[in-house]
C-alpha angles and dihedrals in degrees: 000000000000091000122143101216091186083069095057085120127348089235097035121135111260091220091055092048093051092052095046097043103069094041092049092045093053094040097243096114110127117212118217120226118282114235118232118230137172122234133174102235130160091004097304141073114267138179114245130181130222123203126197117265099259092047089051091053091051093044091056092052092047088046091056093052095041091050089056092046098048096039095085090055095050114099116250088236090070111099102177131103094352129123112255093014130094146157090267092058090051090053093045090050091052089049092053089049094054092046089051092050089052093049092050092047108061093173105083092203089060096053124104142103130224106224129196118199112191134172127181117238110249091340104185092039094048102050104117112236099177123119094272096046116131085228093080098059089049091052093045092054089048091048091046092052089052093049098257110135122211092265094044111132089230092056090048097048092048091053090051091048089054094051103046128169109257125216100207126212090255091057097256122133121218142162110255111243097169132037139030103248113256109243093033110128085223094063099083094053093046093046089053093049106039099067090057089121090063092042090053092050101048109026095066095050104122117238093015138108124227131179133165130190108185102310096333105100139169131198125186132184137161091223117081093203091054092050092050089049091049090052091051090048093055091051093050091045094052090047087056090050095047092243134127132212121251096247092200091062100041108121129177108188139177104214118203143131092261095042095227140096122263089195138014112304119250092240137026091243096047110116131184123252141171093208137042121204116211131165094349096312130106114219123198121209089254091062098254118131142207136173114284119270089255092055093044091052089049091047093049093047092050094045093047091053091051092050094047091048093048093049094053090052091049099039094117094046120104113272098248093049091046093052092049092050095050092044090050089051093051092047094051091047091058098039107087095207093066120088090229095056121127119256094250097042092096095058090047093046099041103031104020108113105141101109095194090058092044092050091050089053091047091055093044091052093049090050093047091050091048095049090051093050099041103032089231127122130233128352092335088076089067091069088067097041109017120191094256089055092053091046089053086057091053106270110159122229115222093208092053091046091053091047089053091051095049093053096049 
């Protein structure tokens, strides 16, 4: 199989590796049941699965090999779980596409893109792994291209790893028929591969843009008929794969500078918009970007909490020293290279190019600092600590910082 079993883990016990290697190599290794657990992840409760230590070691080795095998079959429009690709790259490519559309359409009235935003309901947990699953022909094709025959030990052990016995929360033991266990090292490669039917339908459509990150995908085209056909193609492909759309996340948008339709929409649910949110970023029709509204709300909340807490500690400090300390705290929170930087500061610093949004955040930050310093609420606080006063004490301007980056 081309696997170096002495590299199962850099710190792995040699005796364990020696015992595992021959049984994995000949395909006779037997997996123990995985234990079902509940964990609060991504803002909601999810089912996760824990495998014994030896199984986990084997799964990581299999995942490394499986990723290399399936990668050639995965569309170039898939940005998830791949070396050299990322969600940021997907957003940047979409921004380039809309800028190219604007440049190729001099007539402002003719500009506009029909955008599909789609997400699969419970994707990883919904992938069928029963005997008739569409997954197996995909894997067999990948294995064949990599030189693994249908009776190859590697093919057999991967199939068993993808169909584990599950010890449920209620104590029952059953064979999994649906879902690649969350937490399994095999899940990223399978999630990239399984939506191949969607990728093959949308990626080749001339004049369009398609990107997928896991099960979160976007399609954009200037022609309403093409967008309608793409929507139908997604529905058909998911039916073939025995998957369903997440109805709460279905979005049909007409993206333009004005945010309204010059003609009837291609579907009853299509709405006009000046911005599209994708993978945590908010893209304006001019191709500029900013963190999504959700991330901006979180950033403002965390930054306000820091400013208020710092002001309480420094309340008895002379005003000038207090201003400089609060300004320094705010600057460090927004500069990603500082250890104290906020979680979303990197996206704001690296990818934030929407000057309107940056200007709004600049104004909000000045007002929040002024409120903390003066004890007043709202814009009245700026009378006591106006923006120019805060700038003199070193407060950075997000707009000015962006302007400097764009000219270097």
